[in-house]
N, C-alpha and C positions, 0 to 999 in steps of 0.2 A: 868683714862684711858678711851679713847674714845670707842664708840661702834664698830667702824671699826677696831680698834686695838684689841679689845677683840675677835671679830669674826675671825680675822686673826690668833690670838694666838690659838683659839680653833681648827681652821682648821689645823694648824701646828701640834697640839697635836694628832689630829685624824690621820693625814698622818704618823706621827712617830709611833703611836701604830699599825697602819695597816701594815707598812713596817716591824716592828719588829716581829709581829706575823706571817706574811707571810714568812719572812726569816727563822724563826724557824721551819716552816713546811717542809723544805728541798727542796722546789721548786726552780728552777733557777730564779735568779732575773729578767731576761728579761721576763720570763713567767709570773711572778707576775705582772709586769707593764702592760704586754699585756692584761691579764685578767682584770686588773683594768680599763684600757682604754675602753675595750669592755663593761664591766658592767656599768660603769658610763655613757657612751654614750647611751647604750640601755635603761637606766632608765630616760634619759632626755626626758621630755615631748615634747619639741619643735622638737627634732629629730624624735620621734615616730609619731607626727602629720604630719610632712612634708613627712615622708616615706609613711604613709597611704594615704595622699592626692595625692602623685605622683602615687602610685599604682592605685588609683581610676581614675586618669586622663588617665593613660595608658589603663585601661580596657574600660573606656568610649570612648576613641579614636578608639579602635578596634571595639567596638560595633557600633559606629556611622559610621565608614567606611563600615562595613558590611551592615548596614541599607541603606546607600546611594547607595551601589553597587547593592543591591537586589531590591531597590525601582524602580518600573516600571512607565511608563507614557503612558497614552492613549490619542492619538491625534485624533480629529475629524476634517476632512477637507471637506469643501463644494466644490463641483465641478458641472459644468454645461455641461459636455461633456463626451462621452465615453473614450476619450483619457485621461482626468483627472482621471477618475475612474481607468484606467489601471496603471497610474503613482502611485496612492496611493496604489493600490493592490501590485505593485512591491515593494514599500517601506515596506509594512507589511510582504511580503514574505521574504525579506532580513532580517528584524528584527527577524523573527521566525527562520531563518536559523542560525543566530548568537546566538540563544538561549538566547536572551535578554527578559526582561520583558516589553518591549515597544511594543505597538500595534498602528496601523494606520487604521482608518475607514473612508471610503468615504461616504458623505451624498449628494445625488443628489438634485440639485436645478433646477428650470425651466429655469433660465437665469443667466447671470453673475450678474445682479443687485440683483437677489434673493439670490445668494450665498453670496454677500456682506452684504445683510440684515441679513442673518443668523449669520454672524460674528458680526454685530452690536448688534444683540439681544443676543449675547454670547451663541448661540446654536451650534456654531462651533468654533474651535480654530483658524482656518484660512480658506481662500478661495484660491483655485488654479484655475486661470483663464488664458485661452490662448488668447494672443493678436492677433490683425489683421495681424501683420507681421509674425506670426508663433511662436513668443516667448511666454514666460510664466511669470506670476506675482503671487507671493505668498503674500497674504494680511492678516494681523492680526489686532486685535483691537488696541493695544498699544505696543505690544512687540512680536517678533517672537522668539520662543525657539530655542536655538542652535541645540538641538536634532532634532527638526522638520525641520529646515533649511537644516541641513546636510543630513538627510535621504531623504527628497523630492528632493534635488538637485542631489544626487547620483542616485535615481530611475529615475529621469527625463532624465539623461544622458543615462541610460540603455535603457529606452523606445525609445528615439530618435535614438539611435544607431540601435536598432532592426527595427524600422520603415524605416530608411534610407537604411539599408541593404536589407530589403525586396523589397523596391522600385528599388534597383539596381540589383535585382535578385541574391543576394548572402546572406551570413550569417554574423552575427556579429563576429564570430570566425575567418572567413576568412579575414574580414577587419582589425582585430587586430593581425593577424598573424605576428610574429616577433617583437612584442612590449613588450613581457614579460621582466620584470626586476627583477633580483634576487639580493639579498644583501649578502655580505660576509665580514668578517673581517680577516685580516692577523694575528691580535692579538686580543684576547678577545672573548667573547661569546655574540652574539647579543641578545640572549634571556634573558640574565642576566643584560643588561644595565640598564633598569629601576629599577630592583630590587637592583642593586648595588648603585644606586643613593639614594634610600630610606634607605638602610642599612647604607650608608655612613653618612647620616644625623643623624640616630639613634645612631650609634657608636660614632660619633663626639660629639653629645649632651650629651650622658651619660658620656663619658670621661671628657668632660669639666665640667659638674656639679659635678661629684665625685672628680675630682682634686681640684676644688675650695672649696667645702664643707669640705672634710676631710683634705685637705692640710691646710686650714686656721685653722681648729680645732687643728691640731698639733702645728702650730705656736703660736696660742693664748694660748694653754695649757702651752707651754714652757715659754712664756712671763709672764703669770700669776704666775707660780711657781717661776720664777726668781724675779719678782717684789715683791711677798709676802715672799720671802726668804725660801719658802718651799723646794726648791731644795737643800738648804744647809742641811736641816734635812734629806732628802732622801739620800743625798750623804754619810751620816754616816752609812746608812744601806745597800746600794747597790752601786756598781761602777757606775760612771756617764755614761760610754759607754753602760752599761746594761739598763739604763734608756732611752737612745736614742733608742736602739734596740726595747725595749718594746713599746715605743710610735709609732714607725714606723710600727711595726708588728700589733699592736692593731688596728690602723686606717686602715691599709691595709686589715685586716680581715673584718672589718666593711664595707669597700667599696666593697669588693668582695661579701659579703653576700647581700648587698643592690642591687648590679647589678644582682645577681642571682635571687633575689626576683622580680625585675622588669621584667627580661626576662621570668621567670616562669609565672608571671601574664599575660604577653602578649601572650605567647603560649597557656595558658589555655583559654583565651578569644578568640583566633583564632579558637581553636578546638570547643568551645561551639557555636560559631557563624557560623561554617561550612566554614570558609574562610582560612583554614590552608593548601591550596594547595601548596603555596610557602614556607611553613615552612621547608620542607625537604631540600631546598637549603640554607636556612638561618642558620639552626642549626649548621652545621659544621663550617661556618665562625664565628658564635657567640662563639663557643668553642675556636677557635683560638683567638678571640678578648679578651676573659677572660684571656687567658695565657699571651698575649701581654700586656694587661692592668696591670696584676700583676707586671711585670718587669718595665713597664713605671711608675707605681705609686710608686714603691719602690724608683726610682730615684727622683721623685718629693717630696716624703715624707721626704727623707734625706735633700733635699734643703729647704723645709719648716721649718724643725727642726732647721737648721742652721740659717735661717732668724730670727726665734724666739729667738735663743740664742744671736744673735747680737743686737736685739732690747732691749730697756729698758721699753717700754710701747707699748700697742697695736697699738697706732697711728703711730708708727715708721714703721709698716709693709707695710703701703700703699706706702711709698716712696722707700722701699728696695725690694719689691717683683717684680720689673720689669723684671728681668731675668727669673724668674719662670713663670710669666704670659706670657712672650713672647713665651716660650716653649709650654705652654698650647694653646695659640692662633695659633701657628704653626701647632699643631696637629689638631685643629679645622678647619683651612684653608685647610689642606691636605685632610681631610675627606669630605669637602664640595666642593672644587674647583679643587684639583689637578687632572690632567689627563696625560696620555701618559708617557713620560720619566720623568716628574716631579714627578709623582706618584711612579714610579719605584725607583727613588733616595730617596724619602721620606720614602719608606718602609724599608730602611736600617738605617735610622737615629733614634737612641734611643729616646723614648718618642713619637716622631711623628709616628714611626712605629706601635705604639699601635693601631692606627686607619688606617694608610695607608696600611699595609700588609693584614689585614683581608679583606679590600675592594678589593685589587688586587686579592686575592684568590677567592672572589665571582665573580669578573668581568671577570676573564680569567683563563685559565689552566696554572698553573706554576709548576715547578719542586719542589719536596719536600725539596730539599736542600736550596731553597731560604728562606722560613719561618724559617727553622732551623738555617741558618746563621744569619738571622735578630734577632732571639731569643738569639743566642750566643753573638752578639754585644750588645743587650740590657742588658743581664745578666752581661757582663763585665762592662758596664757603670754603672749598679746598684751597683755592688761590689765596683768599684772605687769611686763612689760618696758617698756611705755609709762610706767607709774607710776615705775619705777626710772629710766628714761631721762630723764623729766622732772626728777627731782631732780638728776641729774648735769648735765643740760643747763643748768638754771638756775644752777648753781654755776660751770660752766666757760665758758659762752659769753661772759661779760663779762670774762674774764681775758685780759689781753694777755701779751706776752712769748713764751717758748718753749712747746713742746708740754707738755701735762699728762698724767700717768699717772692711771689710774682711782683709785688710792689717794689721790693728792694732791687730785683733784677732790672726792672724798667728804669730805675734811677741810676744804674751803673753806666759808665762811659763805654762806648763801643771800642 
């Protein structure tokens, strides 16, 4: 007897003993399988390492963002005229008014050439020189910082406007009277637009990763049990449908716990770094995302289990998983790119709504009946897919030989 055959036999014996002892404990079969899926995955070293690494990356990303946001810049600009000093002073006043950590300091030079020499000697970051035609030139050694360019350009416009208004005997406010531009949206919240884009990326990425990682885990588990004939032993202890329910629920619980861990780590990092101002807007949408994710993942989990039962070896999954991957990519696309009416439609499509509806709720004010209706549709789809998946699973999982098509599986006797 080969080593591989011996190991398979020992594995089957362990599975049979575990199933028999658990069944005698009086627990429902689906709960036994659920707990087994959770405990086996939780003890998996690779799963634990990947979870810890992801949490570390999330915390590091929040800390890095907080550091970059709080990191200030001090610009020293060489000037050779009172007008240049006034421009730099205006830039510094504007930076302080915006409560930023950026500061601008003017260093007086005796001439334009002396100002340029200070830049050459790296005693100043740039030189602001007024040309003979009245224009201005900002000169740096080898690169002009975007922050310096933008601030000096804005303050120069303000200074010029003030000077021209004074020459005309009027005020800048009078010259700009009637030029005020306000923005409004017929639908949506303008203040949440940027936040919705960031949240859309995060929701989409988390949904994509969880669906792939845990979905493939379900499919591979089914294929391995079918290939090693462990499922035949398990079938003598518990009903096949209960085995399916346990696998789906076990991996759903793991996915939900992992998402909650990631979200908790991000919120903790936001609070510790003092950058949690926007967390109040994100938390309600995140709660809805968890609920929608639950229903969407139940649908995908049933589909992954069916794919595993149809396959005869893990390699078969790569060719048969196209429909499931298409749904996952549709949800990813909706979260990253869908806008307007397309986003509205996507928020009612099961699985895709797991990402689309929370983004809509964050992006605009919608009636409560809309997410509730979307949840009802997702729940109905989940129940229907699990029911259909159960029928296919019971027919296909006990069949040996090559891979089965969906049509062949439906023709098999239960």
